[in-house]
C-alpha positions in Angstrom: 70.4 224.7 -120.1 72.8 225.1 -117.1 73.5 222.7 -114.4 74.7 223.8 -111.1 76.9 221.5 -109.1 77.8 222.8 -105.2 81.3 220.7 -103.9 81.2 220.7 -100.2 84.8 220.7 -98.9 86.5 217.1 -98.7 84.6 216.1 -101.2 85.2 215.5 -104.9 82.8 215.6 -108.3 83.6 212.8 -110.9 81.7 214.2 -113.8 81.0 212.2 -116.4 79.3 212.8 -120.1 77.3 209.5 -122.2 79.1 207.2 -119.9 82.7 209.2 -120.4 84.5 210.5 -117.4 85.3 213.8 -118.4 86.9 215.7 -115.1 86.9 216.1 -111.2 85.2 218.9 -110.2 86.7 220.9 -107.0 85.2 222.5 -103.8 82.9 225.1 -105.1 80.2 225.8 -107.4 79.9 224.9 -111.0 77.8 225.4 -113.9 78.1 223.2 -116.5 76.1 223.7 -119.8 74.2 220.8 -120.7 71.1 221.4 -123.3 70.3 217.7 -124.1 70.8 216.4 -120.0 74.0 214.2 -121.4 75.7 215.2 -118.0 76.0 213.1 -114.8 78.2 213.7 -111.9 79.4 211.5 -109.2 79.3 212.9 -105.9 82.5 211.2 -103.5 83.9 211.9 -99.7 88.0 212.8 -99.7 87.9 211.3 -95.8 88.1 208.2 -97.1 91.5 208.2 -99.2 90.5 205.2 -101.2 87.9 205.6 -103.8 85.5 202.9 -105.2 83.6 203.1 -108.5 82.7 200.9 -110.8 84.0 202.2 -113.5 87.3 202.6 -112.2 89.5 201.5 -115.4 87.6 204.8 -117.3 88.5 207.3 -114.5 91.9 206.0 -114.4 93.2 205.4 -117.8 91.4 209.2 -118.9 94.2 210.7 -116.8 92.3 213.7 -115.6 92.7 213.0 -111.7 95.3 215.6 -111.3 97.6 216.1 -108.5 94.4 215.3 -106.3 94.9 212.0 -106.0 97.3 208.8 -106.5 96.2 206.1 -109.3 97.4 202.4 -109.2 97.1 200.0 -112.0 99.0 197.3 -111.0 100.2 194.4 -113.0 99.8 190.6 -112.0 103.5 190.8 -110.7 103.1 194.1 -109.4 102.1 194.8 -105.6 102.0 198.4 -103.9 103.0 199.3 -100.2 100.9 202.2 -99.1 101.7 204.7 -96.1 99.5 207.3 -94.7 101.2 210.5 -92.7 104.0 208.2 -92.0 102.6 205.1 -90.8 101.5 201.7 -93.0 98.2 201.4 -94.3 98.1 199.0 -97.1 99.2 196.1 -99.1 97.7 196.0 -103.0 97.5 193.1 -104.9 96.9 193.5 -108.6 94.5 195.6 -109.7 93.1 199.4 -110.5 93.3 201.8 -107.0 92.8 205.6 -106.9 93.9 207.3 -103.2 92.8 210.9 -102.5 95.6 213.0 -101.6 93.3 215.5 -99.8 93.7 214.6 -96.1 96.4 212.9 -96.1 100.1 212.5 -96.9 100.4 209.3 -98.9 103.5 207.4 -100.3 103.5 204.5 -102.3 106.0 201.8 -103.0 105.6 199.4 -105.8 107.2 195.9 -105.3 108.2 193.2 -108.0 106.8 190.0 -106.4 108.7 188.0 -109.0 111.0 188.0 -106.2 108.8 185.8 -103.8 110.3 186.7 -100.9 109.8 189.5 -99.6 112.3 191.6 -97.0 111.5 195.6 -96.5 113.1 197.5 -93.7 109.6 198.6 -92.2 109.2 194.4 -92.0 107.8 194.1 -89.1 105.2 197.0 -89.1 103.8 195.9 -92.7 103.4 192.0 -91.1 101.1 193.3 -88.4 98.6 195.1 -90.6 95.7 192.0 -91.6 96.0 192.2 -95.5 99.5 191.1 -95.1 98.0 187.2 -94.0 96.6 187.6 -97.2 98.9 188.4 -99.7 102.0 187.3 -97.6 102.8 183.5 -96.1 104.7 184.2 -92.8 107.4 181.7 -92.5 108.7 181.6 -88.5 111.8 179.3 -87.9 112.5 178.7 -84.1 116.1 178.3 -82.9 117.5 175.1 -83.8 115.7 174.5 -87.0 116.2 175.3 -90.7 113.2 175.7 -93.2 114.2 174.4 -96.7 112.1 176.3 -99.4 111.1 175.2 -103.0 109.9 177.6 -105.5 108.3 175.7 -108.3 110.0 172.2 -107.6 113.3 174.4 -107.3 115.6 174.8 -104.4 115.3 178.5 -103.5 116.9 178.5 -99.9 117.7 177.3 -96.5 116.8 179.7 -94.0 118.3 180.3 -90.6 116.3 180.9 -87.7 113.7 184.1 -88.0 110.8 185.6 -89.6 110.3 185.1 -93.4 107.8 186.1 -95.6 106.8 184.9 -99.0 104.5 186.3 -101.9 101.5 184.4 -102.4 100.3 183.1 -105.8 103.3 183.3 -107.3 103.9 179.9 -108.2 104.1 176.7 -106.2 105.8 177.2 -102.7 106.7 174.3 -100.6 108.4 175.1 -97.0 109.8 172.0 -95.2 110.8 172.4 -91.3 113.7 170.8 -90.2 114.8 170.0 -86.8 118.7 170.2 -86.7 118.7 169.1 -82.7 120.1 165.4 -82.1 117.1 162.7 -81.9 117.1 159.1 -81.1 115.5 156.7 -83.0 114.6 153.6 -80.5 114.9 150.5 -82.1 112.7 147.7 -79.9 111.6 144.2 -80.2 113.8 143.2 -83.0 113.0 139.2 -82.9 116.1 137.5 -84.4 117.4 133.9 -84.9 121.3 133.5 -84.0 123.6 131.4 -86.1 123.1 128.3 -83.8 119.0 129.0 -84.3 118.7 130.9 -80.5 116.0 133.5 -81.3 116.4 136.6 -78.7 115.0 139.7 -78.9 116.9 143.0 -79.1 117.0 146.6 -77.9 118.9 149.3 -79.8 119.5 153.0 -79.9 121.0 155.2 -82.7 121.3 158.7 -81.5 121.5 160.8 -84.9 121.8 164.9 -86.0 121.0 166.5 -89.3 124.0 167.2 -91.2 122.9 168.3 -94.6 119.2 169.8 -94.5 118.5 170.0 -97.7 120.0 166.1 -98.8 117.8 165.2 -95.8 114.8 166.6 -97.2 115.2 165.5 -101.3 116.9 161.9 -100.6 114.4 160.2 -98.9 110.6 160.9 -98.2 111.1 160.3 -94.3 115.0 160.3 -93.9 114.2 159.0 -90.0 112.1 156.4 -90.8 114.7 155.2 -93.5 117.6 155.1 -91.4 115.2 153.2 -88.7 115.2 150.6 -91.3 118.8 150.9 -92.3 119.2 150.0 -88.5 116.7 147.1 -88.3 118.6 145.1 -91.6 121.9 145.6 -89.7 121.1 144.4 -86.3 119.5 140.7 -87.9 122.6 140.9 -90.6 125.0 141.4 -87.9 123.3 138.8 -85.3 122.3 136.7 -87.8 125.9 135.8 -88.3 126.8 135.1 -84.8 126.4 132.4 -82.3 124.4 133.0 -79.1 128.2 132.7 -77.3 129.8 135.2 -79.4 127.3 137.5 -79.5 127.0 137.4 -75.3 130.3 138.2 -74.8 131.1 140.8 -78.0 128.5 143.0 -77.7 131.3 145.9 -78.0 132.1 144.6 -81.2 128.5 144.1 -82.0 127.8 147.7 -81.4 130.6 148.9 -83.4 129.6 146.8 -86.3 126.2 148.5 -86.2 127.6 151.9 -86.2 129.7 151.5 -89.5 126.7 150.4 -91.3 124.4 152.7 -90.3 126.8 155.4 -90.3 127.3 154.9 -94.3 123.5 155.0 -94.5 123.0 158.3 -92.6 125.3 159.6 -94.5 123.3 159.1 -97.9 120.5 160.8 -96.2 122.2 163.8 -95.0 122.0 162.9 -91.6 125.2 161.9 -88.9 125.3 159.2 -86.5 126.5 160.6 -83.1 126.2 157.4 -81.2 124.7 153.8 -81.1 124.3 151.0 -78.8 122.5 147.2 -78.1 120.6 148.4 -75.0 118.9 145.0 -73.9 119.2 141.4 -75.5 115.8 139.7 -73.8 116.5 135.6 -74.5 113.5 132.9 -73.9 112.4 131.5 -70.6 113.5 128.2 -71.5 117.0 129.3 -72.9 117.5 131.9 -69.6 117.3 128.6 -67.2 119.3 126.6 -69.4 122.2 129.7 -69.3 121.9 129.8 -65.2 122.4 126.2 -65.1 125.4 126.3 -67.3 126.3 129.5 -65.7 125.7 127.6 -62.2 127.7 124.2 -63.0 130.4 126.5 -64.0 131.0 128.8 -61.2 130.6 125.3 -59.0 133.8 123.4 -61.1 135.8 126.8 -60.6 134.8 126.5 -57.0 136.1 122.9 -56.9 138.8 123.6 -58.6 140.0 126.3 -56.6 139.4 124.2 -53.0 141.7 121.2 -54.7 144.8 124.0 -55.7 144.5 125.2 -52.4 144.6 121.6 -50.4 147.3 120.7 -53.0 149.3 123.6 -51.9 148.7 122.9 -48.2 149.7 119.8 -48.4 152.9 120.7 -50.2 154.0 122.9 -47.5 152.8 120.4 -44.9 155.5 118.3 -46.5 158.1 120.8 -46.9 157.4 121.7 -43.0 158.2 117.6 -42.1 161.4 117.5 -44.3 162.7 120.5 -42.3 161.9 119.5 -39.0 163.2 115.9 -40.0 166.6 117.3 -40.2 167.1 119.6 -37.3 165.9 117.7 -34.2 166.3 121.0 -32.1 163.5 122.8 -34.5 161.3 119.9 -33.7 161.7 120.4 -29.9 160.5 124.2 -30.4 157.6 122.9 -32.7 156.7 120.4 -29.8 157.2 123.1 -27.3 154.7 125.3 -29.2 152.1 122.7 -29.7 152.4 122.3 -25.7 151.9 126.3 -25.1 148.5 126.6 -27.4 147.1 122.9 -25.6 147.9 124.5 -22.1 146.2 128.3 -22.6 142.9 126.0 -23.0 143.5 123.0 -20.4 145.6 122.2 -16.9 148.7 120.2 -18.5 151.7 119.0 -16.7 155.0 118.8 -18.9 157.4 116.4 -18.2 160.9 116.6 -19.8 163.9 114.7 -20.4 165.0 111.3 -22.4 165.7 107.5 -22.2 165.3 105.7 -18.4 165.3 109.3 -16.7 162.2 110.2 -18.5 160.5 106.8 -17.0 161.5 107.0 -13.6 159.7 110.8 -13.3 156.5 110.0 -14.7 156.8 107.0 -12.4 157.4 109.2 -9.4 154.7 111.7 -10.6 151.7 109.2 -10.9 
């Protein structure tokens, strides 16, 4: 009629009667009256702090565990953080748990997961736990970037560089990474026809950065691509309204107008234009040859004009010199002596000075 149950140290006995949990047997020897063999005991070791049993709900709801264990029944929005002897041990998802306190100093902290972002003073230690990855979504924001977070379609936060965690299975979470550093759009190979029907190819650059991360991710599915298209259309509009000669001689004006067009569109996308530039203007081969000929002809005409100007200036100076010498015989004589001096420096020369008949007699005697 009596059943004997011996419970060893670091064990507990879970006593049942007809499938109903009726108590916990402590270490020692216990005698229980059981004339109809209705009692049943499950022996469990408390060295393993976590109790596992198929009838966990009956055990917890009985309220008979006493001070030997901590019973947890977590709702869908609840999570539990568990420490053993001051060291973090586990994160508990919604469900039922029993933790024995016989071998460990157990501390349990309940957390409301409806606050989707998880923050805690022991955040680094908690995130090292392997189970953390199954319940928490880790978000790392690198320097020079931000993360725009949406929860159930609504903007939740904009995260600065750092490490963050969000509870899983608490709604639809969407995290968008945004690069705040300067970036360059290379708008290459744009074949455009000018106002005078010349087809050319343009290469342009647009340097930009993100000014408003939220607007950037909400205004367009791909803000850089939208800015690229805007720059393409602006180039076609500006070049198509100019003749080739005007375009080649006023590239700075084209760059300024292009920046004005692109900057307006960039602001709508949450971007800020740092600079724009037309890098290359590539002409067809026959047009290059024609322009080279035109340039060569212009340079030849300019050279001829300069030559004519110099010749005219020289003749004008000679005429002025002749007038001066005509009015001053003495200067004329000095000029003659200068010429003779230059000639004598290069050859043997005999000079006879004089005038009238006397000069003739001297020349005859010399001969």
